[in-house]
N, C-alpha and C positions, 0 to 999 in steps of 0.2 A: 444679317452679318455686318453690311455695309455702313449700317445705320450706327452700329454701336460705337465706332470712334468718334462719330460725329457727337454723339450722346454724351460720353464720357468728356469730349473737349469742351462741350457746352456748360457742363456741371463745373468744371474746372474754373472757367471764365467766369462764370455766375459767383463761386466761392470768393474769388481773387476779388472782384468789385465790391461784392457785400462787405468783406474784410476792409477794402481800402477804403469805404465810404464810413464804416462803422456803424452799420446797420445792425439792430441786435433782432435775432429770429428767434422766438421763444419756442424752442422745439417739443417742450414738455406741454404745450397747450392742447388740450384736450379736443376733441370734435365732440359738441354735445349731440351731434345726431348717431354718433355710433358709441358712446360711452353711456354705461348707467347715470339715473339722476340720484340715487341715494345710496346707502349703504345695504339695505334689503335687497335691492335691484342689484347691486354688485353681488352679493352674495348667490343670488339665484342665477346670475350669469355664470357664476364659477362653477355652481350645482350642474348647469346645461353641459357646462366642457368636460367636468368629470363628477360624479355624483360622490356625495359624502352620507354618511348613514347617522353621524351625530356630531354635535357641534359645542365649541368648549367656549365658554364668556369669561374674558378675566377684566377686573376692573378693581380701579383704586378704592371706590366707594360706592357702594350698593345705590346709593341714591341716584347717581349719575345714570345709572342705565334705564331710569324710568323718566329721564329728563327728555324733554320734547324733542329738542333738537337731534337727539340721536334717533328719533324716530324707532324706538326699541318694540314699539308694540307690534311692528310687523314683523320682528323677528320672533317674539315670544309666540305670536299666532303661526307662524311656519311649525308644521307637524313633524319636526325632527327634535330627537332626545338633545336635551341640553344640560350642561354643567356649567354652574357659576362659581367662581372662585375668586377670592381676594388674594392679597400679599402675604406670602408664607404659608398659604395651603399647599400643600405638594402631596403627589402620589403619583406613581408612574401607570400613566394611562394604558400601556400594553398589557399590564397584568390583569385590567379590568374590563375594557373594552378593545375592540379592532382597531384599528390604524386607519380606519376611511373616515378620517375625521376632518374638521375645520377649526382654527383656533381664532378666535375674536378678541383682541386686546386692546382695551380702550383706555387711552392716555389722553385725556383732553387737554392739558396744557405741556407740561414738561416731560422728560423721559423720566419714566420709573423704571429704575434698575431692579429693584425688589421684584417687581410686578413681572417684568420680563423673564428674571432668573426663576419664578414660580412657574411661568408658562415652559422655560426649559426643562426644568425638572420633571413637570409633568409630561413633556414630549420625550422623556428619555429613551431611548433607543428608537424613538420615531421622530428625530429632529427634522426628516425630510417632509414632514407632514405641511399641510399648506396653513399659513398664517397670514390674517390681516390684521394690521396694526391700524386703528382709527383714532386720528388726533383733530384737532379744531384747526381752522384755516386762521383763526385768529392770533394764533401764536405766532410771536413776533422774532421767536429764535428758531425759525425753520431749520436754517443751517446746521446750529447745534442740536437739534432734536435729529436729524438726519445723519449727522456724524456719530453721535451716540448709538443710536439704534444699529448704523453699519458696525461700528467695533463690536457691540455686544452680539449681532449675528454672526461676526466672524468667529469670535469666542466660544459660541456654543455650535458653530457648524450648521448653523442654519441655511438653507440654500431656496427654500421655496417661501418667500416672503414679499406682501403687498403692504405698502405704505399707502393709506386713503386720507385725503385732506376733506374735512367736513364743514360746511356752512355753519356758522354757529345760530345762523337765524333760519330755521327751517331743516337743517340736517343735509341739504343737497350735498351732493360729492362735486366737489371743485377740481379735483385732479388726483391722481394716483401714480405712484412709482414702482416700478418692479426692481427686485433685488437682482443683480447679476455677480454670481460669485466669482467667475474666472474672467481672467487670469488672476485678478484682485477682486475684492469686494467693492461693488461701486452702484449707485442707483442708475436704472435705466429708465429712461420714457418709454411708455406705452407706445407701439405702433398701430397704425389704422387696422383694424379688424384681427388684432394679434391675440394670442394665446396669453390668458392672465398667468398662468403657470406652465411656460413651456419646460421641455425636458433640457434643465440646464446641464446635463451630464454628454449631450450630443456632441460637445466641442467645448474643450478643456482650454481654449485658446492657450497653447503651449506651457499649462502650469507644469510646474515639477512635481513630479509624483516620486517619492522617495522609498527606495526598494531597498531590502537586503536578503541575498539570497543564501539558504542552507545547501551546501555543496555536496548533496546526497544523489548520486546516480540512480534512477534515471531521471528523478524531477528536475534537477538542476545540473549542468556540466559546464563548467567555465572554460573557455580554451582561446589562445590568441590568433588572430586571424592573421592575413599576409603582411597586414600593416603594422601588427605587433599590440593592437586594441585586443581588449578582452570582450570575448563574445559569450552571450548564454544561450545554451542550448537545454536541452530537455523539456519535457510537455508544461510543466510549471514555469520555467524561464521563457520558454516561446509563448506561453499564455500571457503572462505581464507584457512582454514586447508586442504582441498583437494588440494589448488593451491601449498601451501608450501610443501605438501608430492609429489604431482605429480610432480614438477619441481624440487625438490633435494634443497628446501631452508631451512631455519630456521626461525620460528616465534619468533620477539622480541617485545614483548608490549611497547610502549612508555610510560608507567609508571605502576606498579604493579596493575594488575585488583583485583577491590574488589567486593564483592558480594552487592546487594541492594545499588550501587552507579551509579544512572542513570544520564548519560550524553548526552546531545542532540547534535545534528548533527551541530549545528553552531559553537560549541567550537571546534570539529573535524574540522570543514570546514576550522577555522583558521591556525590551526596547518598544514592542506595539503598545504594550500596556501604559507605558510613560509617553505615548504618542509621539515618538521619533520617528517612526518607520510607518509609513503610509499604506504599502502592499509587501507584506513578508512573502519570499518565494519558498514557503513551505506549508505544510499541510497540518490541521488540526483536526480533532475529533470531538472536542468539547468536552475532554475529562474533568475540568474545572467546573462544569455546569455551564459555561459560558457560551452554550452553542448557538445563540441568538445572534453573537457577535461574529459567528463565522459567515462564508461566503455560501452561495448555493453548491451543492456538493461536485467536488472534482473527481473523486474517487470512491468506488465501493469496493472496498479491498478486505482481504483476508491476511491476519498474521500467522505464516506456518513456519514449520520447521524445514528447514531446507539442508538435507543429511546424504552422505556419499551414496551412491547407487550400489546395490550388490554386484560384487567382484567375483570373478571364477575362481573355482577351488584350486587352491595350491596343488602339486603333484602329490606331497606327502599329505594332503588331506583326502587324495581319492582312495587311498589302499583301505581305509576302515569302511567304504562304500562296498568294496568287493568282498574283501575279508570279515564279514560280519557275523553276527551269530548264527543267523539263518544259514549261511554257507558252510560253517563249521558244524552246523546241529546236523545238518544233512549228511554232511561226509560222516561223521561219527555215527548217525543211526543206519545209514546204508552198510558201513563197513561192519557193525555187529550183526546185521540183520543179513548179511550175505555170508559172512564169517558162521554163524550160527547153521545157516542151511546147508552149507557146503560140507560142514565137519558133522552135521546129522546125517546127511546122504552117506557119507564117507562110513559113520559108525555103523549105519544100518546095513551097509554091502559088506562089513566084515572087515573094515580098515582099523588098524589101531591109532586113534585120534587122542593126543593129549586134552586136557581141560582147558588150557588157556586158547586154544584153537578156536573154540566155541565163541570167543569174542574177540581174537585178531587173530585173521589168517592172513598168512603170505600172498594170497590172491585178489582177497576183496578189497584191500585199499589200492592197488595199481587200477584195477579194473575200472573201478569209480573216479579216478581221476584221469581214465583215458589212456593209460599207460599200459605196456605189454606185459604179461604175466606167462607164466607157463602153466598149462592146464594139465590135469592128471588123464591119462589114456585109460579110459574105461569105457565099456559097452553100455553103460547104464544112460537109457534117456534123461532121466531127470536131471542128471549131472551136465548133460549137454545143453539141455535147456535153460539151466540155470547160467550155465558160460554165456549164452546167447543172450540172457536178460540184462548180467554184468555188462557185456560188451554194450549193449543200447543204453544203459546208465551211464556209463563213462563217456560214450560218446557224445550224449546230451548234455552232460556236465562240463567237459573241456569245451565244447562249442559255446555255450553259453557263456562260459568265463571267458572264452577268448573276445567274442562278440562284444560283452559288457565292457571290457579292459580296453580294447580298441577306441570305444566310443568314447569312455570317460578319459581317456587320453588325448584323443584328437580335439573332442567337442566337451571341455568340461563344463559340469553344472555350475549355476550361480548360487551364491549364499541365497538365503530366504531375506525377502525384504521386510522391512521393519512394518509390522501391521499395525500396532497401535504403542503407546506409551510404554505399556508394560514390555513389551519386546524391546523397546529403545533401552530401559534400563538394564534389560539382561544383557545386551550389547555391547562391546567396548566403545560405542561413540560417545563422544563429549560433544556438548552443546555449549557454544560461544554466544554470548548476546551482549550488547552495549548498553551500560546501566541506563540510560535515559528511553532506551527502547524497549526494555524489559516489560513483559505483561504477566501478571500470573497464569500459568499454565492450568487447564482444567484437571491434568492428573499431574504429580509432583514428579520432576525430572532429576533424577540421581545425581546423574554428572553434568551439573550446570556450572559453567562459568560465568562470572558478570564483569565485564572488562569496562575500564574508564575512558581507554585510547580508542578513539571513535577511528581515527585515522588508521591506525594498526589492524582494526576490525574489518574496515571497509577494503583495504589492500588484500588483506586473507579471502575474503569472501570473493573480491573480483579475481584474485588468481587461482581460485579454485584448490585452496589447501583443505587436503582430504584428512588431515589431524583433527577437524572438527565438524560438528553441523552446525548452521546457523539460525536465529532468527532472521526473516525476511518476509516481503509482503508479496501477494501476487502479482501487483505491479513491477517490482523490481524483478520478479522472477522471469518476467517476458525478456528482457535483455539477458539474463543468464541462460535462459533456454534457447535463444537465439545463438549465441555464443557457441553452443555446443553441438549448432547443427552439423551433419556430416560424419558425427561420431557413432560407431556401431554399439559401442560399449560407452554411455553416458557416466560422467563425472560425478555429478550430483542429482538427485532426483527430489520431486516434492509430492507427498502424498496427502490425500483428503483427511486421512485417520490421524495426521499430526496437526490439527489446526489449533492455533492457540486462541484466537478470536478473530472478530470480525468487526469492521469499522466503515463508517460512512466520512470521509473526509473533505474539508473544503479550506478556505483560505483564511485566515484568523486576522479580523481588521480590526483598527483602532476603536474605541466607542465612539458610537454614534458618527461612522465614517460616512462622507457624502459620497464616497466612492462604490459604498455596497451596491445600490442600484445598477449601475453601469457594469460592475463586476458580474453580477449575478445575469445580467440579460448576456453578456458575452460569453459567459460559461456554458449557458443552455443553448446558445448558437453553435458554439464549437461543439458539445456533446452532440447536437442533432447532425450537425454535419460531417460527425467521424474526424474530426481535426485531432483529436487526441489519439487516436490509433495511428494517424500519420504522423504526428508528433515523435511516437515511440520509436517507430522506423528511421526517421531522421535523427534521432540521439543515437540510435545505436551505430549509424554511418559515420556520425561526427565523431564518436567514440573510437572506432577501427580507425579512422583517417588521421588521428590524434594520438596512435598507439597507445589510448588507454585502454582497449581491450585488445586480445588476440583471440581468432577463431582457434578452437582445439579440433584439429581432424583426427582421422582414423591412424596419422602417422605416430601417434604418442602412445598408440597400444605397444605394449611389448612384444616383441617377434619370437618365433618357435627358436629355441635354443637345444642344444644336447642334454642328455639325463648327466646329471652331475653325482656324486656320494651322497648329498643331502638329499637329493629326490629320491635315493632308494633306501630310506631310513627303514621303512617298515621291512625291506627284505633283509637289512642287517639285522633287524630285530629278530625276525622270524629265525633267521640261521643261528643266530646266538642262542634262541631259545631251544630249538630243536639240538643243537650239541650241547646243551646244559641237559636237558632232558636224556639224551642218551647217553652222556656220561654217568648220569644218576643210575638209570636202569642198568647200565656195565656194572658199576660197583655194586649194586643190589644183587644182581646175578652171581658175581664172584663171591660174595658174602654169603648169600643162600647155599651156593654149590658147596663151599667150604664147610659151611654148618653140617650140611647133610652128610657128607664125606666122613667128616668127624663122628657124627652121630653113628654111621654104619659102621664105621672102624670100632667104635668104643663097643658097640651092639655084640660084632664078631667075638672082640675080646672077652 
């Protein structure tokens, strides 16, 4: 370490005197012992660095590739598939061959813009393939040639390009230059034993990366720090921030970010298509068929319905569970059975029994309900045995009814959860969805409301407005699931049988983006290291800290309260029906009795 300051000082002194004395040092002069001799040897060295499975040859005139000074014979004898193209011949190589290729462009004298455009169209969506541009060292317009090639490389977003100068006499390699795309496109002289095509994206040299964020939780969440600056949270926001920091770039928003200004991905997608945004902070699943423009997948998610959880039944809804058909049916059956048996025994032992007592006896119904009744004093054992049976029947009925009533009132049961889309349509639940997020469900939803107000939709969803169910993803559900921790009765639930669709989501990048390779590398490493799950937790903490979310605890569950008149609706209904039936029976008895008396009086007369 002590030698390092002396070395730096010595280099500064040497540079100073070199400049002062006007000594020109050609840093681009190649060492003949470490560099290839001709173009075929250069290609073989490139192959050793990283193999390629096919080769594309582009030239202005077919006769030139057979010229001796290009030494093309050795290239053609190489056992690698070759494609020979002329200016204007275009097709997308990606659709026919794989991307492990190398393109060799022959430009003997001046820069051929048409030929280079053909090369760009050939490498559409694979612009980061390796390219060698071979030209003659006798060209007097070296600087102009290099400048035009540099501008065209920047225009077509080519980052792996090598410019080789060949001697017109013999085809020896005089020198070669490497393209350095960052921070601006420029030529770089090869270093001793350096790579021909280094990973250009390892260091972006503070290049400005234009970003635009879709403010949808939990992917992107904007908040102000203690200094009043806008910060990006969310697993997509943190991924882009890590990309900028890891590859030594600078993040430049497309427009100044504003809190609570939700922008959906369709608007950002238009900007990406126009090459106005380098990395959009939003996800896409290739609905338009251009899935090859997406990065490596960030999420494998499902779009599901987030619906209100089943709630406990209200007191008014408990009475039908107790006073159901089975209960009244058993009362009627036992009443008729015991009335018939009691009246039959009385008739056999010589008692006078009216016909109506065979169906309704004044001792049968009270005994079944567990109430007291006046037993007949009789030495008949069968009648006493019948009273004993009636007693146990009434005891069982009263105890069972009382236990069931207390259980229902203290721990009321829940409504049935929505098993499928058919039950959803039969329920009163309405589904709210943002129009750009809408996907056709596998089963038609009758109560479906599509809204254009994304901010209102997101606010209602985050505040757990139970007036609606919502379209949401399993990723977003992780935030809402944590928000409901500590609640004994969850507010919203998500069920597997209410799945709309499944999607593989990635970042949509501009066409031929030179940032795709580094982004794919970073996404894979982030997934393998579990950073995505950690970012979910950090986003949840940021939203709680800035009051974007509030934990729903058990305090918001309704407390026990006294019974009110509305809670006893069924009792009022039963009492009213009983009085009404009693009144009708009383009137019928009076009418029948009067008719009987009139009939007997007329018969006597």
